[in-house]
DOGU-710294 format. One record per residue (C-alpha): x negated, y, z; residue in three letters; residue number from 1. Coordinates in steps of 0.5 Angstrom, whole numbers, plus 500, padded with zeros to 3 digits. Each point is the difference from the previous one (the first is absolute). Example, Ala and Ser with C-alpha at 12.3 -4.5 7.8 and 13.67 -1.06 7.14 Angstrom:
<nodes>
<c1:475&c2:491&c3:516&nulo:ALA&doba:1>;
<c1:498&c2:507&c3:498&nulo:SER&doba:2>;
</nodes>
This chain:
<nodes>
<c1:286&c2:365&c3:699&nulo:MET&doba:1>;
<c1:493&c2:496&c3:500&nulo:ALA&doba:2>;
<c1:495&c2:500&c3:506&nulo:ASN&doba:3>;
<c1:494&c2:504&c3:498&nulo:ILE&doba:4>;
<c1:494&c2:500&c3:504&nulo:LEU&doba:5>;
<c1:494&c2:505&c3:498&nulo:ILE&doba:6>;
<c1:493&c2:497&c3:502&nulo:TYR&doba:7>;
<c1:495&c2:508&c3:500&nulo:SER&doba:8>;
<c1:496&c2:503&c3:505&nulo:ASN&doba:9>;
<c1:503&c2:506&c3:497&nulo:ASN&doba:10>;
<c1:504&c2:503&c3:503&nulo:PRO&doba:11>;
<c1:502&c2:507&c3:493&nulo:GLN&doba:12>;
<c1:500&c2:493&c3:496&nulo:LEU&doba:13>;
<c1:505&c2:496&c3:504&nulo:THR&doba:14>;
<c1:504&c2:506&c3:501&nulo:ALA&doba:15>;
<c1:500&c2:500&c3:493&nulo:GLU&doba:16>;
<c1:502&c2:494&c3:498&nulo:TRP&doba:17>;
<c1:505&c2:500&c3:506&nulo:THR&doba:18>;
<c1:504&c2:506&c3:496&nulo:HIS&doba:19>;
<c1:500&c2:498&c3:494&nulo:ALA&doba:20>;
<c1:503&c2:492&c3:502&nulo:LEU&doba:21>;
<c1:504&c2:502&c3:508&nulo:ILE&doba:22>;
<c1:507&c2:502&c3:495&nulo:SER&doba:23>;
<c1:500&c2:493&c3:496&nulo:ASP&doba:24>;
<c1:497&c2:495&c3:506&nulo:HIS&doba:25>;
<c1:498&c2:499&c3:507&nulo:HIS&doba:26>;
<c1:492&c2:503&c3:501&nulo:VAL&doba:27>;
<c1:495&c2:499&c3:506&nulo:SER&doba:28>;
<c1:493&c2:498&c3:501&nulo:ARG&doba:29>;
<c1:497&c2:495&c3:500&nulo:LEU&doba:30>;
<c1:494&c2:500&c3:505&nulo:LEU&doba:31>;
<c1:496&c2:494&c3:499&nulo:ASN&doba:32>;
<c1:500&c2:496&c3:494&nulo:ALA&doba:33>;
<c1:498&c2:493&c3:503&nulo:HIS&doba:34>;
<c1:505&c2:500&c3:505&nulo:ASN&doba:35>;
<c1:507&c2:497&c3:498&nulo:ASP&doba:36>;
<c1:505&c2:504&c3:497&nulo:TYR&doba:37>;
<c1:507&c2:499&c3:496&nulo:GLN&doba:38>;
<c1:499&c2:505&c3:495&nulo:ALA&doba:39>;
<c1:504&c2:501&c3:492&nulo:ASP&doba:40>;
<c1:494&c2:503&c3:497&nulo:ALA&doba:41>;
<c1:493&c2:504&c3:503&nulo:VAL&doba:42>;
<c1:498&c2:506&c3:498&nulo:ILE&doba:43>;
<c1:493&c2:499&c3:500&nulo:PHE&doba:44>;
<c1:495&c2:505&c3:501&nulo:ASP&doba:45>;
<c1:493&c2:498&c3:495&nulo:ALA&doba:46>;
<c1:496&c2:504&c3:505&nulo:ARG&doba:47>;
<c1:502&c2:494&c3:505&nulo:LYS&doba:48>;
<c1:496&c2:495&c3:495&nulo:LEU&doba:49>;
<c1:495&c2:505&c3:498&nulo:ASP&doba:50>;
<c1:498&c2:499&c3:509&nulo:ASP&doba:51>;
<c1:502&c2:492&c3:501&nulo:ASP&doba:52>;
<c1:500&c2:497&c3:493&nulo:PRO&doba:53>;
<c1:502&c2:494&c3:504&nulo:THR&doba:54>;
<c1:507&c2:502&c3:500&nulo:LEU&doba:55>;
<c1:501&c2:498&c3:493&nulo:ILE&doba:56>;
<c1:502&c2:494&c3:502&nulo:SER&doba:57>;
<c1:506&c2:502&c3:503&nulo:ILE&doba:58>;
<c1:503&c2:501&c3:493&nulo:PHE&doba:59>;
<c1:501&c2:492&c3:500&nulo:ALA&doba:60>;
<c1:507&c2:502&c3:503&nulo:ASN&doba:61>;
<c1:505&c2:498&c3:496&nulo:LYS&doba:62>;
<c1:505&c2:502&c3:505&nulo:GLN&doba:63>;
<c1:498&c2:507&c3:499&nulo:THR&doba:64>;
<c1:499&c2:504&c3:494&nulo:ARG&doba:65>;
<c1:493&c2:504&c3:501&nulo:PHE&doba:66>;
<c1:499&c2:507&c3:495&nulo:LEU&doba:67>;
<c1:493&c2:503&c3:501&nulo:VAL&doba:68>;
<c1:500&c2:508&c3:500&nulo:LEU&doba:69>;
<c1:492&c2:503&c3:498&nulo:GLY&doba:70>;
<c1:497&c2:506&c3:497&nulo:SER&doba:71>;
<c1:497&c2:499&c3:494&nulo:ASP&doba:72>;
<c1:498&c2:492&c3:503&nulo:TRP&doba:73>;
<c1:495&c2:498&c3:495&nulo:PRO&doba:74>;
<c1:505&c2:494&c3:494&nulo:GLU&doba:75>;
<c1:496&c2:494&c3:503&nulo:HIS&doba:76>;
<c1:501&c2:501&c3:507&nulo:LYS&doba:77>;
<c1:509&c2:502&c3:497&nulo:GLN&doba:78>;
<c1:498&c2:492&c3:497&nulo:ILE&doba:79>;
<c1:498&c2:497&c3:506&nulo:GLU&doba:80>;
<c1:507&c2:501&c3:504&nulo:VAL&doba:81>;
<c1:503&c2:499&c3:495&nulo:LEU&doba:82>;
<c1:497&c2:493&c3:498&nulo:VAL&doba:83>;
<c1:501&c2:499&c3:508&nulo:HIS&doba:84>;
<c1:507&c2:501&c3:500&nulo:GLY&doba:85>;
<c1:501&c2:508&c3:501&nulo:ALA&doba:86>;
<c1:507&c2:500&c3:497&nulo:ALA&doba:87>;
<c1:497&c2:507&c3:496&nulo:GLY&doba:88>;
<c1:495&c2:507&c3:501&nulo:TYR&doba:89>;
<c1:503&c2:507&c3:500&nulo:CYS&doba:90>;
<c1:495&c2:506&c3:500&nulo:GLU&doba:91>;
<c1:501&c2:505&c3:506&nulo:GLN&doba:92>;
<c1:501&c2:506&c3:496&nulo:ALA&doba:93>;
<c1:505&c2:497&c3:496&nulo:GLU&doba:94>;
<c1:504&c2:497&c3:507&nulo:ALA&doba:95>;
<c1:505&c2:507&c3:500&nulo:ALA&doba:96>;
<c1:503&c2:498&c3:494&nulo:ASN&doba:97>;
<c1:499&c2:492&c3:498&nulo:LEU&doba:98>;
<c1:500&c2:497&c3:508&nulo:LEU&doba:99>;
<c1:508&c2:498&c3:499&nulo:LYS&doba:100>;
<c1:500&c2:498&c3:494&nulo:ARG&doba:101>;
<c1:493&c2:496&c3:501&nulo:ALA&doba:102>;
<c1:504&c2:497&c3:506&nulo:VAL&doba:103>;
<c1:506&c2:498&c3:498&nulo:ASP&doba:104>;
<c1:496&c2:497&c3:494&nulo:CYS&doba:105>;
<c1:496&c2:496&c3:505&nulo:ILE&doba:106>;
<c1:507&c2:497&c3:503&nulo:LEU&doba:107>;
<c1:502&c2:498&c3:494&nulo:LYS&doba:108>;
<c1:495&c2:496&c3:500&nulo:GLY&doba:109>;
<c1:496&c2:503&c3:494&nulo:ASP&doba:110>;
<c1:493&c2:502&c3:500&nulo:ILE&doba:111>;
<c1:498&c2:508&c3:500&nulo:TRP&doba:112>;
<c1:494&c2:501&c3:496&nulo:MET&doba:113>;
<c1:497&c2:504&c3:494&nulo:ARG&doba:114>;
<c1:501&c2:496&c3:494&nulo:ARG&doba:115>;
<c1:494&c2:500&c3:498&nulo:ALA&doba:116>;
<c1:498&c2:495&c3:506&nulo:LEU&doba:117>;
<c1:506&c2:495&c3:499&nulo:VAL&doba:118>;
<c1:495&c2:496&c3:495&nulo:PRO&doba:119>;
<c1:494&c2:500&c3:505&nulo:LYS&doba:120>;
<c1:504&c2:497&c3:505&nulo:VAL&doba:121>;
<c1:503&c2:495&c3:496&nulo:ILE&doba:122>;
<c1:492&c2:498&c3:497&nulo:GLY&doba:123>;
<c1:497&c2:500&c3:507&nulo:ILE&doba:124>;
<c1:507&c2:496&c3:503&nulo:LEU&doba:125>;
<c1:501&c2:495&c3:494&nulo:THR&doba:126>;
<c1:491&c2:498&c3:501&nulo:GLY&doba:127>;
<c1:501&c2:500&c3:507&nulo:SER&doba:128>;
<c1:505&c2:495&c3:499&nulo:LEU&doba:129>;
<c1:497&c2:497&c3:494&nulo:ASN&doba:130>;
<c1:493&c2:499&c3:504&nulo:ASN&doba:131>;
<c1:504&c2:497&c3:505&nulo:SER&doba:132>;
<c1:502&c2:494&c3:495&nulo:ASN&doba:133>;
<c1:494&c2:499&c3:497&nulo:ASN&doba:134>;
<c1:502&c2:504&c3:494&nulo:HIS&doba:135>;
<c1:505&c2:495&c3:498&nulo:TYR&doba:136>;
<c1:507&c2:498&c3:502&nulo:LEU&doba:137>;
<c1:504&c2:493&c3:500&nulo:SER&doba:138>;
<c1:504&c2:498&c3:495&nulo:GLN&doba:139>;
<c1:505&c2:501&c3:506&nulo:ASP&doba:140>;
<c1:499&c2:506&c3:501&nulo:GLU&doba:141>;
<c1:500&c2:503&c3:493&nulo:LEU&doba:142>;
<c1:507&c2:496&c3:499&nulo:ASN&doba:143>;
<c1:503&c2:504&c3:505&nulo:LYS&doba:144>;
<c1:498&c2:506&c3:498&nulo:LEU&doba:145>;
<c1:503&c2:498&c3:492&nulo:THR&doba:146>;
<c1:506&c2:499&c3:505&nulo:LYS&doba:147>;
<c1:500&c2:506&c3:502&nulo:MET&doba:148>;
<c1:501&c2:504&c3:495&nulo:ILE&doba:149>;
<c1:504&c2:495&c3:495&nulo:ASP&doba:150>;
<c1:505&c2:502&c3:506&nulo:SER&doba:151>;
<c1:501&c2:507&c3:499&nulo:LEU&doba:152>;
<c1:505&c2:503&c3:496&nulo:SER&doba:153>;
<c1:498&c2:504&c3:493&nulo:ALA&doba:154>;
<c1:502&c2:506&c3:504&nulo:ARG&doba:155>;
<c1:495&c2:498&c3:505&nulo:GLU&doba:156>;
<c1:495&c2:499&c3:496&nulo:LEU&doba:157>;
<c1:501&c2:507&c3:496&nulo:GLU&doba:158>;
<c1:499&c2:503&c3:509&nulo:VAL&doba:159>;
<c1:494&c2:495&c3:501&nulo:ALA&doba:160>;
<c1:496&c2:502&c3:494&nulo:ASP&doba:161>;
<c1:500&c2:507&c3:501&nulo:MET&doba:162>;
<c1:499&c2:498&c3:508&nulo:ILE&doba:163>;
<c1:494&c2:496&c3:497&nulo:ARG&doba:164>;
<c1:498&c2:508&c3:496&nulo:GLN&doba:165>;
<c1:501&c2:504&c3:506&nulo:GLY&doba:166>;
<c1:506&c2:503&c3:499&nulo:GLN&doba:167>;
<c1:505&c2:503&c3:505&nulo:ASN&doba:168>;
<c1:507&c2:499&c3:502&nulo:ASN&doba:169>;
<c1:502&c2:506&c3:496&nulo:LYS&doba:170>;
<c1:496&c2:499&c3:494&nulo:ASN&doba:171>;
<c1:502&c2:493&c3:500&nulo:ILE&doba:172>;
<c1:507&c2:503&c3:500&nulo:ALA&doba:173>;
<c1:500&c2:504&c3:495&nulo:LEU&doba:174>;
<c1:496&c2:496&c3:495&nulo:ALA&doba:175>;
<c1:505&c2:493&c3:501&nulo:MET&doba:176>;
<c1:506&c2:506&c3:500&nulo:ASN&doba:177>;
<c1:503&c2:497&c3:507&nulo:ILE&doba:178>;
<c1:501&c2:503&c3:508&nulo:SER&doba:179>;
<c1:494&c2:501&c3:504&nulo:GLU&doba:180>;
<c1:504&c2:496&c3:504&nulo:ARG&doba:181>;
<c1:501&c2:495&c3:495&nulo:THR&doba:182>;
<c1:492&c2:499&c3:499&nulo:VAL&doba:183>;
<c1:500&c2:499&c3:508&nulo:LYS&doba:184>;
<c1:504&c2:495&c3:500&nulo:ALA&doba:185>;
<c1:497&c2:497&c3:494&nulo:HIS&doba:186>;
<c1:493&c2:500&c3:504&nulo:LEU&doba:187>;
<c1:504&c2:497&c3:506&nulo:SER&doba:188>;
<c1:502&c2:494&c3:497&nulo:SER&doba:189>;
<c1:492&c2:499&c3:496&nulo:ILE&doba:190>;
<c1:498&c2:501&c3:507&nulo:PHE&doba:191>;
<c1:503&c2:494&c3:502&nulo:ARG&doba:192>;
<c1:499&c2:496&c3:495&nulo:LYS&doba:193>;
<c1:493&c2:501&c3:501&nulo:PHE&doba:194>;
<c1:498&c2:501&c3:507&nulo:GLY&doba:195>;
<c1:497&c2:506&c3:500&nulo:VAL&doba:196>;
<c1:503&c2:507&c3:505&nulo:ASP&doba:197>;
<c1:497&c2:505&c3:495&nulo:ASP&doba:198>;
<c1:499&c2:502&c3:493&nulo:ARG&doba:199>;
<c1:493&c2:500&c3:501&nulo:LEU&doba:200>;
<c1:499&c2:492&c3:502&nulo:HIS&doba:201>;
<c1:506&c2:499&c3:494&nulo:LEU&doba:202>;
<c1:494&c2:503&c3:495&nulo:ALA&doba:203>;
<c1:495&c2:496&c3:503&nulo:ILE&doba:204>;
<c1:504&c2:493&c3:499&nulo:ARG&doba:205>;
<c1:502&c2:503&c3:492&nulo:LEU&doba:206>;
<c1:493&c2:502&c3:500&nulo:LYS&doba:207>;
<c1:498&c2:492&c3:502&nulo:GLU&doba:208>;
<c1:506&c2:497&c3:495&nulo:ILE&doba:209>;
<c1:497&c2:504&c3:494&nulo:ASP&doba:210>;
<c1:492&c2:497&c3:502&nulo:ARG&doba:211>;
<c1:503&c2:493&c3:500&nulo:TYR&doba:212>;
<c1:505&c2:498&c3:496&nulo:ARG&doba:213>;
</nodes>
């Protein structure tokens, strides 16, 4: 069971989200996100960010996964929290049906977002990386990226190609006629070889390779 904290001033939402998760996880409230705390994941009420935009810096904490829940939040705000390190965004209206799945997803190291946002988030992150590197990679960096892709087995390459297309584990398993457990095993191996923690950053690495090879 994971340790889940809920960060919201709304008692009704806190109760609903707790109810959705309590059978599978330890759930409690987070009273102050600026204080030290330990959690596997934090369910983050988007209204907290509306009230205090500086809270977005908290998502840089690599020890905790953050899932933001909002009510018809604008797309640019969804993208912003994902770019700053949040592990996902979910609509409050869908929380009763999807919150458990979303939390399980981010705890596994995946990203929970609408598929339409994937290329936009990757594009922004890749652009930021390029800007920090003056739009060029050194030959050593290029060689490192090439070695990463060359280190993959044929099956891992298939999985990586479908990750590049934004496919989820279930679709990958169906397309390759393998179990989801095998897909996860392939992904774990790919993550290790690429030095990343989740499929979003894997997709970013793959896009870098596509651009510079």
